C-alpha angles and dihedrals in degrees: 000000000000122000123243103235108287092354127090119225126198133180110243127197127184102181091184090063095033088241128151125169150136114256120203119208128196126228091276095053097258121140107246099173122036108162110228096022125100116245134215102245128193118228107231087210093062119110119253117250111291092017127105117241119232116249 
């Protein structure tokens, strides 16, 4: 399977759950795309560390 730019992609199968998908990992080895699972998303409107957010 081809990688997606800097991200590695792997085919994943869990037969006991009848699940097959492509998982995408970042440069650190963390899964960044796991279909069917919620993700921790960053709000682009959030303030950078040390800055105050606009209300």
